[in-house]
C-alpha positions as a printed NumPy array, in Angstrom:
array([[ -71.044,   -3.217,   16.414],
       [ -74.168,   -3.356,   14.036],
       [ -75.167,   -0.257,   12.28 ],
       [ -79.032,    0.94 ,   12.027],
       [ -80.096,    3.612,    9.031],
       [ -83.144,    4.677,   10.019],
       [ -84.786,    7.479,    8.556],
       [ -85.169,   10.996,   10.6  ],
       [ -88.667,   12.017,   10.265],
       [ -90.07 ,    8.342,   10.632],
       [ -88.033,    8.066,   13.947],
       [ -89.499,   10.927,   14.96 ],
       [ -93.031,   10.003,   14.04 ],
       [ -92.653,    6.808,   15.822],
       [ -91.061,    8.633,   18.974],
       [ -93.925,   11.014,   18.845],
       [ -91.134,   13.778,   19.311],
       [ -88.464,   15.835,   17.364],
       [ -85.142,   16.695,   18.508],
       [ -82.314,   18.824,   17.35 ],
       [ -79.084,   16.667,   16.097],
       [ -77.138,   17.686,   19.254],
       [ -80.403,   16.377,   21.455],
       [ -80.766,   12.989,   19.802],
       [ -77.316,   12.089,   20.221],
       [ -77.391,   13.3  ,   23.574],
       [ -80.454,   11.075,   24.195],
       [ -78.844,    8.152,   22.452],
       [ -76.107,    8.09 ,   24.433],
       [ -78.119,    7.756,   27.825],
       [ -79.339,    5.023,   26.454],
       [ -76.505,    2.834,   25.709],
       [ -76.209,    3.904,   21.525],
       [ -74.647,    6.081,   19.553],
       [ -75.526,    8.424,   16.942],
       [ -72.785,    7.607,   14.251],
       [ -73.45 ,    9.699,   11.671],
       [ -76.312,   12.458,   10.376],
       [ -76.506,   11.917,    6.449],
       [ -79.214,   11.356,    3.063],
       [ -79.636,    8.621,    0.673],
       [ -78.193,   10.708,   -1.62 ],
       [ -74.735,   11.581,   -0.183],
       [ -74.133,    7.941,    0.704],
       [ -74.695,    6.922,   -3.007],
       [ -72.584,    9.941,   -4.102],
       [ -69.68 ,    8.852,   -1.752],
       [ -69.468,    5.532,   -3.056],
       [ -69.588,    6.381,   -6.12 ],
       [ -67.293,    9.26 ,   -5.488],
       [ -69.263,   12.213,   -6.967],
       [ -69.35 ,   15.69 ,   -6.229],
       [ -72.091,   17.002,   -3.797],
       [ -75.052,   18.597,   -5.309],
       [ -76.202,   21.673,   -2.947],
       [ -79.618,   21.926,   -4.98 ],
       [ -80.865,   18.191,   -4.528],
       [ -79.237,   18.099,   -0.825],
       [ -82.388,   19.887,    0.688],
       [ -85.088,   17.639,   -0.555],
       [ -83.649,   14.459,    0.453],
       [ -84.71 ,   12.714,    3.551],
       [ -82.32 ,   12.93 ,    6.536],
       [ -80.977,    9.14 ,    7.725],
       [ -79.626,    8.738,   11.208],
       [ -76.946,    5.804,   10.879],
       [ -77.181,    4.357,   14.721],
       [ -74.482,    1.883,   16.469],
       [ -76.27 ,   -0.5  ,   18.209],
       [ -74.563,   -3.153,   20.654],
       [ -74.024,   -6.465,   19.014],
       [ -76.157,   -8.423,   21.435],
       [ -78.988,   -6.199,   21.19 ],
       [ -80.888,   -7.804,   18.252],
       [ -84.168,   -5.924,   19.846],
       [ -82.696,   -2.736,   18.329],
       [ -81.633,   -3.693,   14.916],
       [ -84.911,   -1.998,   13.549],
       [ -86.505,    1.28 ,   13.728],
       [ -89.434,   -0.416,   15.661],
       [ -87.201,   -1.654,   18.245],
       [ -85.166,    1.384,   18.532],
       [ -88.097,    3.793,   18.672],
       [ -90.076,    1.11 ,   21.186],
       [ -86.435,    0.949,   23.423],
       [ -86.283,    4.847,   23.158],
       [ -89.867,    5.57 ,   24.217],
       [ -89.963,    3.012,   26.907],
       [ -86.321,    4.449,   28.205],
       [ -87.997,    8.398,   28.145],
       [ -91.229,    6.859,   30.185],
       [ -93.685,    7.226,   27.209],
       [ -94.876,    3.924,   26.836],
       [ -94.815,    0.765,   29.189],
       [ -92.805,   -2.316,   28.73 ],
       [ -95.298,   -4.563,   26.099],
       [ -96.704,   -7.913,   27.096],
       [ -96.23 ,  -10.31 ,   24.245],
       [ -98.473,  -13.27 ,   24.151],
       [ -99.839,  -16.364,   21.953],
       [-102.683,  -16.301,   19.959],
       [-105.517,  -18.698,   21.703],
       [-105.515,  -21.593,   19.348],
       [-108.699,  -23.321,   20.695],
       [-111.352,  -22.027,   18.244],
       [-109.259,  -22.613,   15.426],
       [-106.767,  -25.2  ,   14.436],
       [-102.889,  -24.444,   15.045],
       [-101.158,  -24.696,   11.868],
       [ -98.514,  -27.383,   11.387],
       [ -95.037,  -28.204,   10.672],
       [ -93.791,  -31.575,   10.11 ],
       [ -90.081,  -32.117,    9.951],
       [ -88.865,  -35.132,    7.961],
       [ -85.758,  -37.237,    9.573],
       [ -83.638,  -36.425,    6.402],
       [ -83.491,  -32.842,    7.964],
       [ -80.705,  -34.056,    9.903],
       [ -77.997,  -34.471,    7.002],
       [ -78.345,  -30.896,    6.257],
       [ -80.083,  -28.505,    8.881],
       [ -81.935,  -30.087,   10.888],
       [ -84.094,  -27.158,   12.942],
       [ -87.044,  -25.228,   12.041],
       [ -89.44 ,  -23.163,   13.857],
       [ -92.592,  -20.92 ,   12.683],
       [ -95.181,  -18.274,   13.727],
       [ -97.865,  -16.515,   11.926],
       [ -97.994,  -12.581,   12.27 ],
       [-101.803,  -12.549,   11.357],
       [-103.934,   -9.443,   10.238],
       [-100.58 ,   -7.1  ,   10.29 ],
       [-101.066,   -3.685,    7.7  ],
       [ -97.744,   -2.981,    5.567],
       [ -96.442,   -0.096,    4.741],
       [ -93.876,    0.995,    2.402],
       [ -91.555,    2.008,    5.35 ],
       [ -92.72 ,   -0.847,    7.823],
       [ -92.38 ,   -3.368,    4.627],
       [ -88.633,   -1.841,    4.218],
       [ -88.099,   -1.99 ,    7.726],
       [ -89.525,   -6.153,    7.84 ],
       [ -87.251,   -6.692,    4.834],
       [ -83.916,   -4.89 ,    6.406],
       [ -83.971,   -6.547,    9.747],
       [ -84.072,   -9.991,    7.943],
       [ -81.009,   -8.862,    6.283],
       [ -79.681,   -7.691,    9.538],
       [ -80.092,  -10.776,   11.33 ],
       [ -78.847,  -12.723,    8.601],
       [ -75.418,  -10.758,    8.763],
       [ -74.633,  -10.899,   12.657],
       [ -76.697,  -13.383,   14.666],
       [ -77.271,  -15.709,   11.894],
       [ -73.566,  -15.781,   11.026],
       [ -74.408,  -15.084,    7.17 ],
       [ -76.986,  -17.65 ,    6.996],
       [ -75.042,  -20.57 ,    8.113],
       [ -76.61 ,  -20.887,   11.713],
       [ -80.251,  -19.562,   10.831],
       [ -81.944,  -18.657,    7.694],
       [ -85.388,  -17.126,    7.553],
       [ -87.947,  -17.32 ,    5.143],
       [ -91.426,  -15.004,    5.107],
       [ -94.653,  -15.87 ,    3.086],
       [ -98.018,  -14.557,    2.582],
       [-100.21 ,  -17.104,    4.391],
       [-103.371,  -16.618,    2.213],
       [-101.198,  -18.293,   -0.749],
       [-100.496,  -21.393,    0.974],
       [-102.313,  -24.135,    2.558],
       [-101.407,  -26.107,    5.41 ],
       [ -99.968,  -28.643,    6.808],
       [ -96.542,  -27.78 ,    6.003],
       [ -93.584,  -30.366,    5.828],
       [ -89.689,  -29.673,    6.156],
       [ -87.756,  -32.144,    3.977],
       [ -84.03 ,  -33.115,    2.85 ],
       [ -84.547,  -34.107,   -0.819],
       [ -81.886,  -34.415,   -3.932],
       [ -81.299,  -31.468,   -5.584],
       [ -82.534,  -32.817,   -8.882],
       [ -86.182,  -33.641,   -7.344],
       [ -86.414,  -30.084,   -6.313],
       [ -88.3  ,  -27.75 ,   -8.732],
       [ -90.042,  -24.191,   -8.665],
       [ -90.029,  -20.74 ,   -9.393],
       [ -87.739,  -18.872,   -7.197],
       [ -88.617,  -15.082,   -5.978],
       [ -88.319,  -12.504,   -8.542],
       [ -88.267,  -15.13 ,  -11.645],
       [ -90.841,  -16.38 ,  -13.599],
       [ -88.694,  -19.547,  -14.878],
       [ -89.129,  -22.466,  -13.155],
       [ -85.33 ,  -24.197,  -11.793],
       [ -84.641,  -27.494,  -10.435],
       [ -82.548,  -26.765,   -7.207],
       [ -79.349,  -27.907,   -9.508],
       [ -80.015,  -25.418,  -12.056],
       [ -80.372,  -22.578,   -9.417],
       [ -77.145,  -23.451,   -7.939],
       [ -75.383,  -22.622,  -11.374],
       [ -77.662,  -19.95 ,  -11.653],
       [ -76.85 ,  -17.997,   -8.43 ],
       [ -73.559,  -18.314,   -9.253],
       [ -73.52 ,  -14.833,  -11.049],
       [ -75.777,  -13.166,   -8.675],
       [ -73.503,  -10.925,   -5.97 ],
       [ -75.82 ,  -11.257,   -3.278],
       [ -76.696,  -14.836,   -3.349],
       [ -73.628,  -16.464,   -3.991],
       [ -71.586,  -16.14 ,   -1.003],
       [ -74.64 ,  -18.369,    0.514],
       [ -74.666,  -21.421,   -1.687],
       [ -71.498,  -22.983,   -0.323],
       [ -73.712,  -23.909,    2.479],
       [ -75.301,  -26.57 ,    1.112],
       [ -74.436,  -26.886,   -2.502],
       [ -71.848,  -30.039,   -1.882],
       [ -74.632,  -31.787,    0.035],
       [ -76.228,  -34.811,   -1.41 ],
       [ -79.526,  -33.343,   -0.327],
       [ -81.017,  -29.89 ,   -0.066],
       [ -83.422,  -28.645,    2.382],
       [ -86.76 ,  -27.629,    1.546],
       [ -90.265,  -26.719,    2.707],
       [ -93.609,  -27.406,    1.013],
       [ -97.129,  -26.694,    1.987],
       [-100.027,  -29.427,    1.609],
       [-100.476,  -28.871,   -1.961],
       [ -96.451,  -29.719,   -2.654],
       [ -95.825,  -25.608,   -3.639],
       [ -92.265,  -24.557,   -2.687],
       [ -91.956,  -22.204,   -0.007],
       [ -88.064,  -21.612,    0.307],
       [ -85.036,  -23.819,   -0.659],
       [ -83.482,  -22.749,    2.626],
       [ -80.708,  -20.984,    3.137],
       [ -80.766,  -19.757,   -0.287],
       [ -84.141,  -18.318,   -1.692],
       [ -87.886,  -18.201,   -1.279],
       [ -90.405,  -19.233,   -3.462],
       [ -92.048,  -16.492,   -6.112],
       [ -95.474,  -18.049,   -5.435],
       [ -95.745,  -16.866,   -1.502],
       [ -93.354,  -13.501,   -1.635],
       [ -94.901,  -10.859,    0.577],
       [ -96.696,   -7.552,   -0.663],
       [ -98.004,   -4.635,    0.862],
       [-100.986,   -6.075,    0.473],
       [-100.587,   -9.394,    2.577],
       [-102.203,   -9.664,    5.896],
       [-100.857,  -12.884,    7.385],
       [ -97.125,  -13.682,    7.147],
       [ -96.226,  -17.076,    7.987],
       [ -92.127,  -16.682,    9.068],
       [ -89.809,  -19.931,    9.091],
       [ -86.325,  -19.969,   10.197],
       [ -84.434,  -23.066,    9.363],
       [ -81.318,  -23.589,   11.461],
       [ -77.871,  -25.573,   12.407],
       [ -78.8  ,  -23.897,   16.125],
       [ -81.854,  -24.107,   17.658],
       [ -81.328,  -21.344,   20.292],
       [ -80.21 ,  -18.746,   17.687],
       [ -83.374,  -20.015,   15.786],
       [ -85.802,  -19.171,   18.353],
       [ -83.902,  -15.742,   19.156],
       [ -84.348,  -15.062,   15.582],
       [ -87.812,  -15.796,   15.3  ],
       [ -88.502,  -14.179,   18.609],
       [ -86.859,  -11.12 ,   17.405],
       [ -89.061,  -10.907,   13.89 ],
       [ -92.4  ,  -11.646,   15.557],
       [ -92.061,   -9.272,   18.538],
       [ -90.659,   -6.17 ,   16.5  ],
       [ -93.874,   -6.049,   14.003],
       [ -96.612,   -8.027,   16.219],
       [ -97.15 ,   -4.294,   16.848],
       [ -98.619,   -3.932,   13.444],
       [-101.421,   -7.12 ,   14.079],
       [-105.041,   -6.033,   14.46 ],
       [-104.355,   -7.563,   18.026],
       [-101.471,   -5.717,   18.817],
       [ -98.291,   -7.78 ,   20.362],
       [-100.263,  -11.004,   19.687],
       [ -98.785,  -14.088,   18.194],
       [-100.223,  -17.26 ,   16.376],
       [ -98.063,  -19.877,   17.029],
       [ -97.16 ,  -22.916,   14.948],
       [ -96.902,  -26.832,   15.98 ],
       [ -93.339,  -28.277,   14.495],
       [ -93.683,  -32.046,   14.771],
       [ -89.965,  -33.942,   14.814],
       [ -89.661,  -37.908,   15.427],
       [ -93.163,  -37.719,   16.853],
       [ -92.487,  -35.206,   19.376],
       [ -94.336,  -31.952,   19.324],
       [ -92.889,  -28.509,   20.048],
       [ -95.162,  -25.484,   19.834],
       [ -93.15 ,  -21.805,   18.517],
       [ -92.607,  -19.109,   18.759],
       [ -91.274,  -19.152,   22.883],
       [ -92.152,  -15.929,   24.436],
       [ -91.927,  -16.956,   28.067],
       [ -90.27 ,  -14.77 ,   30.232],
       [ -86.771,  -15.331,   32.381],
       [ -85.995,  -14.519,   35.635],
       [ -83.148,  -13.665,   37.755],
       [ -82.519,  -12.721,   40.863],
       [ -79.664,  -10.041,   41.768],
       [ -78.414,   -8.6  ,   44.726],
       [ -78.465,   -5.136,   45.539],
       [ -75.567,   -5.275,   46.744],
       [ -73.672,   -7.078,   44.043],
       [ -75.197,   -4.023,   41.828],
       [ -74.377,   -1.145,   43.683],
       [ -70.977,   -2.548,   44.561],
       [ -69.798,   -3.515,   40.952],
       [ -71.244,    0.307,   39.587],
       [ -69.931,    2.062,   42.542],
       [ -72.939,    3.777,   43.166],
       [ -75.358,    3.314,   46.244],
       [ -78.895,    2.844,   45.074],
       [ -81.959,    2.045,   47.098],
       [ -83.823,   -0.937,   46.072],
       [ -86.566,    0.534,   44.052],
       [ -84.516,    3.283,   42.285],
       [ -83.054,   -0.107,   40.892],
       [ -86.533,   -1.442,   39.832],
       [ -86.957,    2.073,   38.321],
       [ -83.768,    1.816,   36.235],
       [ -84.292,   -1.704,   34.871],
       [ -87.626,   -0.793,   33.505],
       [ -86.266,    2.093,   31.46 ],
       [ -84.024,   -1.012,   29.891],
       [ -87.222,   -2.673,   29.485],
       [ -86.607,   -5.226,   32.181],
       [ -89.321,   -5.432,   34.64 ],
       [ -88.322,   -5.917,   38.276],
       [ -89.396,   -6.041,   41.618],
       [ -87.975,   -5.722,   45.135],
       [ -87.785,   -9.614,   47.324],
       [ -86.213,  -10.383,   50.623],
       [ -84.154,  -13.255,   51.311],
       [ -83.455,  -13.489,   54.808],
       [ -81.034,  -10.374,   55.292],
       [ -80.063,  -10.359,   51.84 ],
       [ -82.   ,   -7.862,   49.576],
       [ -82.63 ,   -8.731,   46.184],
       [ -84.06 ,   -7.581,   42.651],
       [ -86.213,  -10.382,   40.92 ],
       [ -85.846,   -9.195,   37.461],
       [ -88.07 ,  -10.46 ,   34.272],
       [ -86.326,  -10.493,   30.723],
       [ -88.516,  -10.589,   28.215],
       [ -88.427,  -12.424,   24.67 ],
       [ -86.977,   -9.091,   23.105],
       [ -83.92 ,   -9.296,   25.849],
       [ -82.326,  -12.596,   24.872],
       [ -78.757,  -10.86 ,   25.785],
       [ -79.735,  -10.947,   29.332],
       [ -77.822,  -14.006,   30.534],
       [ -76.209,  -13.287,   33.55 ],
       [ -76.547,  -11.166,   36.891],
       [ -73.573,   -8.731,   35.196],
       [ -75.737,   -8.26 ,   32.557],
       [ -78.732,   -6.611,   34.806],
       [ -75.877,   -4.631,   36.594],
       [ -74.914,   -3.571,   32.863],
       [ -78.627,   -1.927,   32.165],
       [ -78.824,   -0.166,   35.826],
       [ -75.599,    1.673,   35.121],
       [ -76.587,    2.621,   31.627],
       [ -80.044,    3.847,   32.429],
       [ -78.162,    5.454,   35.843],
       [ -75.895,    7.264,   33.445],
       [ -72.065,    6.369,   33.503],
       [ -70.974,   10.075,   33.427],
       [ -72.856,   10.237,   36.924],
       [ -70.788,    7.394,   38.377],
       [ -68.244,    8.775,   40.497],
       [ -64.491,    8.132,   39.718],
       [ -62.931,    6.277,   42.276],
       [ -59.374,    4.194,   42.473],
       [ -59.928,    0.798,   42.555],
       [ -58.969,   -1.091,   45.989],
       [ -56.536,   -3.661,   45.238],
       [ -55.001,   -6.176,   47.846],
       [ -51.734,   -4.899,   46.472],
       [ -52.481,   -1.782,   47.026],
       [ -51.895,   -0.337,   43.731],
       [ -48.256,   -1.791,   43.525],
       [ -46.525,   -2.911,   40.134],
       [ -46.461,   -6.915,   39.843],
       [ -43.256,   -8.068,   40.462],
       [ -42.47 ,   -9.922,   37.165],
       [ -43.441,   -6.618,   35.376],
       [ -41.588,   -4.627,   37.244],
       [ -38.821,   -7.058,   36.792],
       [ -39.313,   -6.803,   33.259],
       [ -39.253,   -2.879,   32.683],
       [ -36.09 ,   -2.673,   34.457],
       [ -34.486,   -5.131,   32.208],
       [ -35.844,   -3.472,   28.795],
       [ -34.421,   -0.091,   30.134],
       [ -30.754,   -2.084,   30.694],
       [ -31.059,   -3.779,   27.428],
       [ -32.149,   -0.775,   25.527],
       [ -28.97 ,    1.14 ,   27.17 ],
       [ -27.111,   -1.82 ,   25.606],
       [ -27.957,   -0.418,   22.275],
       [ -30.585,   -2.206,   21.437],
       [ -34.008,   -1.203,   19.873],
       [ -37.344,   -2.692,   21.463],
       [ -39.942,   -4.434,   19.507],
       [ -43.159,   -5.864,   20.361],
       [ -45.011,   -8.442,   18.07 ],
       [ -47.893,  -10.532,   17.699],
       [ -48.938,  -13.17 ,   20.2  ],
       [ -50.629,  -15.262,   17.551],
       [ -49.168,  -16.396,   14.274],
       [ -49.153,  -19.138,   11.784],
       [ -48.017,  -23.089,   12.14 ],
       [ -45.363,  -22.345,    9.624],
       [ -44.065,  -19.014,   11.034],
       [ -43.568,  -20.531,   14.42 ],
       [ -42.668,  -24.518,   13.482],
       [ -41.466,  -25.114,    9.684],
       [ -39.785,  -21.889,    9.168],
       [ -37.699,  -22.104,   12.255],
       [ -36.477,  -25.691,   11.637],
       [ -38.946,  -26.991,   14.204],
       [ -41.636,  -29.521,   13.741],
       [ -45.013,  -28.923,   15.619],
       [ -45.485,  -32.35 ,   18.327],
       [ -48.571,  -31.464,   19.565],
       [ -47.36 ,  -31.318,   23.353],
       [ -46.536,  -27.041,   23.325],
       [ -48.524,  -25.092,   21.512],
       [ -51.834,  -23.557,   22.042],
       [ -53.855,  -23.641,   18.923],
       [ -56.484,  -21.055,   17.779],
       [ -60.033,  -23.308,   17.198],
       [ -61.535,  -20.923,   14.458],
       [ -58.871,  -18.614,   13.042],
       [ -59.707,  -15.927,   11.   ],
       [ -56.949,  -16.103,    8.67 ],
       [ -53.785,  -18.664,    8.516],
       [ -51.527,  -15.383,    9.733],
       [ -52.881,  -16.515,   13.325],
       [ -53.651,  -20.348,   13.942],
       [ -51.305,  -20.49 ,   16.713],
       [ -50.235,  -18.813,   19.943],
       [ -46.404,  -18.245,   20.005],
       [ -44.192,  -20.856,   21.871],
       [ -41.035,  -18.562,   20.74 ],
       [ -40.347,  -14.995,   20.461],
       [ -37.581,  -15.747,   17.346],
       [ -40.213,  -16.145,   14.721],
       [ -41.512,  -12.509,   15.148],
       [ -38.086,  -10.831,   15.754],
       [ -36.546,  -12.359,   12.371],
       [ -40.067,  -11.181,   10.386],
       [ -39.717,   -7.917,   12.075],
       [ -36.534,   -7.687,   10.682],
       [ -37.191,   -9.09 ,    7.054],
       [ -40.038,   -6.247,    6.908],
       [ -36.887,   -4.042,    7.348],
       [ -34.364,   -5.031,    5.181],
       [ -33.512,   -1.412,    4.539],
       [ -32.727,   -0.476,    7.645],
       [ -28.879,    0.413,    8.13 ],
       [ -26.47 ,   -2.05 ,    9.738],
       [ -26.017,   -3.324,   12.232],
       [ -29.683,   -3.856,   13.706],
       [ -30.071,   -4.974,   17.476],
       [ -33.375,   -6.101,   18.268],
       [ -34.867,   -7.191,   21.581],
       [ -38.251,   -8.209,   22.827],
       [ -39.143,   -8.696,   26.657],
       [ -42.785,  -10.717,   26.276],
       [ -44.882,  -13.973,   26.983],
       [ -44.977,  -16.94 ,   24.977],
       [ -47.747,  -19.559,   25.6  ],
       [ -46.873,  -23.097,   26.076],
       [ -49.362,  -25.965,   27.017],
       [ -49.136,  -26.93 ,   30.613],
       [ -51.71 ,  -29.704,   32.072],
       [ -51.166,  -28.338,   35.721],
       [ -52.853,  -25.21 ,   34.468],
       [ -56.577,  -24.843,   35.128],
       [ -57.084,  -23.463,   31.844],
       [ -54.413,  -26.005,   30.045],
       [ -51.794,  -23.625,   29.505],
       [ -49.332,  -20.795,   30.952],
       [ -47.562,  -17.795,   30.15 ],
       [ -43.744,  -17.672,   30.141],
       [ -42.142,  -14.472,   30.18 ],
       [ -39.118,  -14.474,   28.291],
       [ -36.194,  -11.933,   26.501],
       [ -35.346,  -12.623,   22.853],
       [ -32.499,  -10.52 ,   21.474],
       [ -31.291,  -10.468,   17.64 ],
       [ -28.304,   -8.943,   15.99 ],
       [ -27.994,   -8.529,   12.089],
       [ -25.025,   -7.206,   10.45 ],
       [ -22.045,   -8.475,    7.416],
       [ -21.014,  -10.613,    9.971],
       [ -22.802,  -12.875,   12.56 ],
       [ -21.794,  -10.833,   15.72 ],
       [ -22.152,  -13.814,   17.815],
       [ -19.473,  -12.392,   19.888],
       [ -22.271,   -9.415,   20.638],
       [ -24.909,  -12.113,   21.654],
       [ -22.589,  -13.486,   23.873],
       [ -21.687,  -10.366,   25.305],
       [ -25.297,   -9.668,   26.183],
       [ -25.851,  -12.822,   27.806],
       [ -23.165,  -11.875,   30.355],
       [ -24.351,   -8.558,   30.669],
       [ -27.817,   -9.743,   31.582],
       [ -26.947,  -12.237,   34.158],
       [ -24.254,   -9.392,   35.906],
       [ -27.543,   -7.369,   35.719],
       [ -29.377,   -9.758,   38.118],
       [ -26.393,  -10.247,   40.   ],
       [ -25.735,  -14.15 ,   38.552],
       [ -22.182,  -15.004,   38.401],
       [ -20.391,  -17.355,   36.215],
       [ -19.69 ,  -21.036,   37.211],
       [ -18.395,  -24.307,   36.839],
       [ -20.345,  -26.635,   34.263],
       [ -22.559,  -28.595,   36.135],
       [ -22.533,  -26.786,   39.49 ],
       [ -25.805,  -25.024,   40.807],
       [ -23.906,  -21.694,   42.4  ],
       [ -24.271,  -19.691,   39.071],
       [ -24.816,  -19.778,   35.621],
       [ -23.056,  -21.918,   32.717],
       [ -23.129,  -22.535,   29.07 ],
       [ -22.66 ,  -26.009,   27.084],
       [ -22.708,  -26.752,   23.591],
       [ -26.59 ,  -27.369,   22.296],
       [ -28.169,  -28.819,   19.294],
       [ -31.117,  -26.589,   18.414],
       [ -32.445,  -26.754,   14.743],
       [ -33.003,  -23.408,   14.822],
       [ -29.287,  -22.357,   15.224],
       [ -25.713,  -23.018,   12.985],
       [ -24.393,  -26.138,   13.938],
       [ -21.512,  -25.69 ,   16.59 ],
       [ -22.347,  -22.076,   16.748],
       [ -24.946,  -22.041,   19.246],
       [ -25.214,  -23.179,   23.142],
       [ -27.645,  -23.768,   26.002],
       [ -28.038,  -21.363,   28.934],
       [ -27.926,  -23.403,   32.785],
       [ -28.927,  -21.658,   35.799],
       [ -29.711,  -23.82 ,   38.661],
       [ -29.171,  -27.147,   37.212],
       [ -31.847,  -26.186,   34.458],
       [ -31.734,  -25.039,   30.676],
       [ -33.206,  -21.526,   30.434],
       [ -32.326,  -20.364,   27.227],
       [ -30.293,  -20.909,   23.799],
       [ -28.154,  -18.723,   21.916],
       [ -26.079,  -18.518,   18.699],
       [ -25.737,  -17.99 ,   15.027],
       [ -29.176,  -18.407,   13.42 ],
       [ -29.153,  -21.049,   10.254],
       [ -28.514,  -20.144,    7.093],
       [ -31.637,  -22.219,    6.321],
       [ -33.937,  -20.137,    8.965],
       [ -32.517,  -16.981,    7.34 ],
       [ -33.578,  -18.1  ,    3.798],
       [ -37.147,  -18.822,    4.369],
       [ -37.713,  -15.186,    6.177],
       [ -35.801,  -13.731,    2.945],
       [ -33.028,  -12.197,    5.434],
       [ -29.617,  -11.599,    3.098],
       [ -27.448,  -10.916,    5.636],
       [ -25.978,  -13.29 ,    8.929],
       [ -27.61 ,  -12.87 ,   12.132],
       [ -27.454,  -13.946,   16.11 ],
       [ -30.003,  -14.56 ,   18.263],
       [ -30.835,  -15.415,   22.35 ],
       [ -33.682,  -16.245,   24.05 ],
       [ -34.039,  -17.117,   27.277],
       [ -36.485,  -17.6  ,   30.399],
       [ -36.622,  -14.675,   32.864],
       [ -38.663,  -16.149,   35.482],
       [ -36.154,  -18.232,   37.015],
       [ -34.469,  -14.914,   38.332],
       [ -37.322,  -13.763,   40.58 ]])
């Protein structure tokens, strides 16, 4: 979860009340957030530099609260949002009403989007905070909120980039263009020399903060850029703003532009910025709109309209496990900045909830229910045993798996638990298998190459475990009872889990007879006898040609006429790839056919 650092005294001043650390911690819990740490700026710096505590200066330092907030509560990422949320929660403030300025008396600013921007960053939304008053603390919070949004919702500026400018240094209308980097020249923020966009790419490669954003546009033939009517550069998104329009403590009118590859997130980011800081404008909670013209079509931003949801009272009560009256629910929702009212629909009582522009996280009745539960208090919800159509009985497959685990352990094998995600190389290449794209579920956007496919076999994980325990005294006897996942068009999600048993034996010799004996023991445990090849009265084995096993030292296991698994001596090439020096034998079979 994101962590917001706020000055304790500034927060208490905004709340118009002081708390002990314990009292504030309790208030945070009641509100659904968490006071993570109480520290000072000096402590943070000394901790980062591994310096000793300086008791002499500690008393003079400002105390800082580090508060963890839910990842989807963008309105709580700054002191203004935190203070407002807590004031409404404690009944000290009404839920604000946000509005757009009436532009009938003066011309609305315009932003024209050129078609070339579709090649790199197609969307832009804008707004103006007019008559704002900054102090140093407000200015710092304004900048910090942009950084917080860039890190999470904006996905490190890849989805959205925020630009803020002193409107009094600019002249509209504005244009959002995409030009070759050699044609873009301006003085960037905190610099005095003019650079071309090409030169900036090289210049910022040594900048610790900005170099991580260069890749977003660096390889593009055109770069996005925003100009005013006199061709002065406002920003080169998502890299840097122009120095000409930099905001200061004296800035009275702030022009905000958000360029994006995701329009929905851009609108959320813009709404968050203007709703958090419009409280410092001359007209409190009023925002001046900007007209954005794209392909001849006009849209006005920001969109500060509220969204409504209708939720059954019975759904809220049954899901939380309480019996609240409709008006009680309305009261709890108001504490969470969600104005609501009771409506009747036939014999059903519903709550009509109004989600303000600050609450973009409210998307479904379950979000409404969650806020009621938070405001009511999780500690006040009576603990009950959930009702189940199985009356609390363990699923048959899980019960059978546990019984099987016990018997395999009694045979001297040690249970392991391996990752269900792995790399394509481990799942296929390292065990001599080819990916035919018909069995494995691929991860769409893997964090690392170690987790790019859902396993189709338990064997690679067991070999990997053995490879990390080469110094374990021989023999090593491992087993696992877990799921693999295979593509299955008959399933509504396109794939299905299969419960399997796998076992591995490693010693100075292959131990083929040990694994063969384990197969026979498993069949004995489940009450299946050996039968002649081709019959369906029991199980039998036939020579196989599986690539992960040694040729001529492997077999398929058949039950009721179908192959349910294999066993054999692991192929030397497979052992070499996993860096296992000793011979191994293994088995893997489906256990669901036994049920």
